[in-house]
C-alpha positions in Angstrom: 106.7 113.4 118.4 103.2 113.3 119.9 103.0 113.2 123.7 101.3 109.8 123.8 104.1 108.2 121.8 106.7 109.8 124.1 104.8 108.5 127.2 104.5 105.0 125.8 108.1 104.9 124.8 109.2 106.0 128.3 107.0 103.3 129.8 108.4 100.7 127.5 112.0 101.7 128.1 111.5 101.6 131.8 109.9 98.1 131.6 112.8 96.9 129.4 115.5 98.2 131.8 113.7 96.7 134.8 113.5 93.3 133.0 117.1 93.5 132.0 118.1 94.1 135.6 115.9 91.3 136.9 117.5 89.0 134.4 121.0 89.9 135.6 119.9 89.3 139.3 118.5 85.9 138.3 121.5 84.9 136.2 119.6 85.0 132.9 121.3 86.3 129.8 119.8 89.3 128.0 119.3 89.0 124.2 119.9 91.7 121.7 120.1 92.2 118.0 123.3 94.1 117.0 123.9 94.9 113.4 121.5 92.1 112.4 123.2 89.5 114.6 121.6 87.9 117.7 123.9 88.3 120.7 123.6 87.4 124.4 124.8 89.5 127.2 125.7 87.1 130.1 124.9 88.2 133.7 128.7 88.9 134.2 128.5 91.4 131.3 130.3 89.3 128.6 128.9 89.1 125.2 128.3 85.7 123.4 127.3 84.8 119.9 126.5 81.3 121.1 123.0 80.4 122.3 123.5 79.9 126.0 120.1 78.5 126.8 119.6 76.1 123.9 116.9 73.6 124.7 115.3 75.7 127.4 111.6 76.6 126.8 110.7 80.2 127.5 107.9 81.2 129.9 104.8 81.4 127.7 103.4 84.3 129.7 106.6 86.3 129.2 106.6 85.5 125.5 103.0 86.7 125.2 103.8 89.9 127.0 106.7 90.5 124.7 104.5 90.0 121.6 101.9 92.4 123.0 104.5 95.1 123.7 106.0 94.6 120.2 102.5 94.9 118.6 101.6 98.1 120.6 104.9 99.8 119.9 104.8 98.9 116.2 101.3 100.3 116.0 102.3 103.6 117.5 105.4 103.8 115.3 103.3 103.3 112.2 100.6 105.8 113.4 103.3 108.4 114.1 105.0 107.8 110.7 101.7 108.0 108.8 100.7 111.2 110.6 104.1 112.9 110.1 104.9 111.8 106.5 
């Protein structure tokens, strides 16, 4: 794997872990996709298949940052795959 991809992956992983920990401190569930199903990890560590924050609007800035991270990480994944295929 190219060094730049490894660096970006490490930065992204660190950011995700920090965000997950901040969510736990603030009492906000973390959301995951496991085997194609959306699940929520509650701050106490329990897993739920029910949407715990239904009706709550997400912070637009956080949603925008998530979209940017997704686009950047997708770009580097595709660039790596094309260069190593």
